[in-house]
N, C-alpha and C positions, 0 to 999 in steps of 0.2 A: 504494500500500500504506500503510495507516494503522496506527498503534500506539497502544494505550491507555496506554502508559508514558511519554508525553511530558509529562504534567501532574505537576510535582513537588509540588504542593500536596496531592495525593491519595496520596502514598506511605504505605503501611501501616506502615512502620518509623519514621516521624517521630513523635517524642514530642509530647505535648500542649504542653509548654513551648516546644519548637521551633516548633510551629505558631503559638503566640501571638506569639513573637518575630518570626516571618516576617510575620504580619499587621501588627504594629506598624511594621515596616520598610516594608512596602508602602504604608501610609497615612501615612508620614512622621512618626511619633511621635519626638520628640527630648526625652528627659528632661533636665532642668536647663537647657533653652533659655531659660527666663524668669528665670533666676537670674544675671543679668549685673551 
């Protein structure tokens, strides 16, 4: 039995900002990393 609700990136209630932050986390964006 499969469910279409397993993919959290396609949740309709996710805000656009949350979507962007999730994408940045997935791709390893680290603000201020180069300011040492």
